[in-house]
C-alpha positions as CSV (number, residue, x, y, z in Angstrom):
1,M,0.2,0.1,-0.4
2,K,1.3,3.4,-0.7
3,E,2.3,6.2,1.9
4,N,0.0,9.0,2.4
5,R,1.9,12.3,2.0
6,F,1.6,16.1,2.1
7,N,3.8,18.0,-0.1
8,F,3.3,21.2,1.7
9,C,2.3,21.4,5.4
10,P,-1.8,22.5,5.9
11,E,-0.7,25.1,8.5
12,C,1.7,27.4,7.5
13,G,2.5,26.1,3.9
14,G,6.2,24.9,4.1
15,K,8.0,22.6,2.1
16,N,9.3,20.3,5.1
17,I,6.7,19.0,6.1
18,Q,7.5,15.2,7.3
19,T,6.2,12.0,6.6
20,L,6.0,9.4,9.5
21,L,5.2,6.1,10.9
22,N,4.6,4.9,7.5
23,G,2.1,8.1,6.3
24,R,0.3,7.9,9.5
25,K,2.2,11.0,11.0
26,W,2.8,14.3,9.6
27,L,4.9,16.9,11.5
28,C,5.9,20.3,10.1
29,P,9.6,21.4,12.3
30,D,8.9,25.0,10.6
31,C,5.7,25.4,12.5
32,G,5.1,22.7,15.0
33,F,1.9,21.3,13.1
34,D,1.4,17.3,14.3
35,L,-1.3,15.4,13.1
36,Y,-2.0,11.5,12.7
37,N,-3.8,10.1,10.3
38,N,-5.9,7.3,13.3
39,V,-7.8,3.9,12.3
40,A,-11.3,5.4,11.3
41,S,-14.4,2.6,12.4
42,A,-16.7,1.2,10.0
43,V,-19.3,-0.9,9.9
44,G,-21.0,-4.3,7.7
45,L,-23.7,-6.1,8.5
46,L,-24.9,-9.6,7.4
47,I,-28.7,-10.2,6.4
48,Q,-29.8,-13.0,5.4
49,N,-33.2,-13.8,3.9
50,S,-35.5,-16.8,4.8
51,A,-34.2,-19.4,2.3
52,G,-30.1,-18.2,4.1
53,E,-29.1,-16.3,0.8
54,V,-27.2,-13.1,2.3
55,L,-27.6,-9.6,1.1
56,F,-24.9,-8.1,-0.9
57,V,-24.9,-4.6,-2.7
58,K,-23.3,-3.5,-5.7
59,R,-20.7,-0.1,-5.7
60,S,-21.8,2.9,-7.5
61,K,-18.5,3.9,-7.1
62,D,-14.9,3.6,-6.0
63,P,-13.1,2.4,-4.2
64,R,-14.1,-0.9,-6.0
65,K,-16.8,0.1,-8.2
66,G,-19.2,-3.1,-9.5
67,F,-17.6,-5.2,-6.8
68,L,-20.2,-6.5,-3.4
69,T,-20.0,-5.7,-0.3
70,V,-22.8,-6.4,2.6
71,P,-24.7,-3.0,3.4
72,G,-22.3,-1.1,5.9
73,G,-20.2,2.3,5.7
74,F,-17.7,4.8,8.4
75,A,-19.2,5.6,12.0
76,E,-20.1,9.1,12.2
77,P,-18.6,11.4,15.4
78,D,-20.3,10.1,18.3
79,E,-22.1,7.1,17.3
80,T,-22.0,4.1,18.4
81,A,-20.8,1.2,16.4
82,E,-24.5,-0.3,16.8
83,E,-26.0,2.9,15.7
84,A,-23.9,3.2,12.1
85,A,-25.1,0.0,11.3
86,F,-28.8,0.6,12.3
87,R,-28.0,4.6,10.2
88,E,-26.1,2.7,7.1
89,C,-28.8,-0.1,7.3
90,K,-31.0,2.4,6.5
91,E,-28.8,4.7,4.3
92,E,-27.9,2.2,1.7
93,I,-31.4,-0.5,1.2
94,G,-33.6,1.4,2.5
95,V,-35.0,-0.3,5.8
96,S,-34.2,-0.4,8.7
97,P,-33.3,-3.1,10.8
98,V,-35.4,-4.6,13.6
99,S,-32.0,-6.1,15.5
100,V,-28.2,-6.0,14.9
101,R,-26.0,-8.3,17.0
102,Y,-22.1,-8.0,16.8
103,L,-20.4,-10.7,14.9
104,C,-16.5,-10.3,14.8
105,T,-14.5,-7.3,13.8
106,F,-11.3,-7.3,11.1
107,P,-9.0,-4.9,9.7
108,N,-9.4,-3.7,6.1
109,N,-7.3,-1.0,3.7
110,Y,-10.0,1.2,2.0
111,E,-8.0,3.4,-0.7
112,Y,-10.5,6.9,-1.6
113,K,-9.4,8.3,-4.7
114,T,-5.3,8.6,-3.1
115,V,-5.7,8.6,0.3
116,Q,-5.2,4.9,2.4
117,Y,-7.0,4.6,5.2
118,K,-6.8,1.7,7.4
119,T,-10.4,1.0,9.0
120,C,-11.2,-1.2,12.3
121,D,-14.4,-3.1,10.3
122,M,-17.1,-3.5,13.3
123,F,-19.6,-6.5,11.3
124,F,-22.7,-7.6,13.2
125,T,-25.6,-9.4,11.6
126,A,-28.9,-7.9,11.4
127,E,-32.7,-8.8,10.7
128,L,-35.2,-7.3,8.8
129,P,-39.0,-6.7,9.4
130,E,-41.2,-9.0,7.9
131,E,-42.5,-7.0,5.2
132,Y,-39.4,-4.6,3.6
133,E,-38.9,-3.6,0.1
134,L,-34.9,-2.6,-0.4
135,K,-34.6,0.9,-1.9
136,P,-30.9,1.7,-3.6
137,Q,-29.5,4.2,-2.1
138,V,-28.0,6.4,-5.1
139,G,-25.0,7.1,-5.6
140,E,-23.6,4.4,-3.0
141,V,-25.9,1.3,-4.4
142,D,-26.2,0.1,-7.8
143,S,-28.0,-3.1,-7.0
144,F,-28.8,-6.0,-4.9
145,V,-27.5,-9.1,-5.2
146,W,-28.5,-12.3,-3.0
147,Q,-25.9,-15.2,-2.7
148,K,-26.2,-18.2,-0.6
149,L,-23.0,-18.9,1.0
150,E,-23.1,-22.5,1.8
151,N,-19.0,-22.9,2.2
152,A,-15.8,-20.9,1.8
153,G,-15.2,-21.9,-1.9
154,D,-19.1,-19.7,-2.4
155,V,-17.3,-16.3,-0.7
156,E,-13.9,-16.7,-2.8
157,K,-16.1,-17.0,-5.8
158,C,-18.3,-13.8,-4.9
159,P,-16.1,-10.9,-6.2
160,L,-16.0,-8.5,-3.5
161,A,-14.9,-5.5,-2.5
162,F,-13.0,-5.4,0.3
163,E,-10.9,-8.1,2.6
164,S,-12.3,-7.6,5.4
165,T,-16.0,-8.8,4.4
166,K,-14.1,-11.8,2.9
167,N,-12.9,-12.8,6.5
168,T,-16.2,-12.0,8.3
169,L,-18.2,-14.5,5.9
170,L,-15.3,-16.9,6.3
171,K,-15.7,-16.4,10.9
172,W,-19.7,-16.4,10.1
173,L,-20.1,-20.1,7.7
174,E,-17.3,-21.4,10.1
175,E,-19.4,-20.4,13.2
176,K,-22.5,-21.7,12.1
177,C,-20.5,-25.2,10.9
178,Q,-19.5,-25.4,14.3
179,K,-23.0,-24.7,15.7
180,T,-24.8,-27.5,13.4
181,K,-22.3,-30.0,15.1
């Protein structure tokens, strides 16, 4: 992954800005500007229908335009992960879940334009109301795909946008398999 850099100090405009910690910190020796690029938190929701299929959204923008992921997105300031999960579900698919339950978390790399973000992606299982109509969020979601996932091979065949989603689906399948034993 390429390193995030500033060519000029955002505070004083000086050219001596230093990139440290593999692109996670910037320091200007001229004015003392000091900035860390900390990990961003994001959420994803694993939603199944009555047929046992998992809901995927097809991304309508970069990064990874055209690839599949589960509904979700970045947490906002002063928002819990659970609040972000409810909000992102409503925004991306037009339906508020009736419940969410924490599943797992995985790190992720998220490249937006030329900036590399490290994220902590928190995943939840979610249940939708009995009656619902999916409505894709304009500019974010092209379409929906319901996909049956029964083993790791099924996950590997999915054109997934993010490694954290793949890891979550594999963990979810593993846990499902252990419960049926």
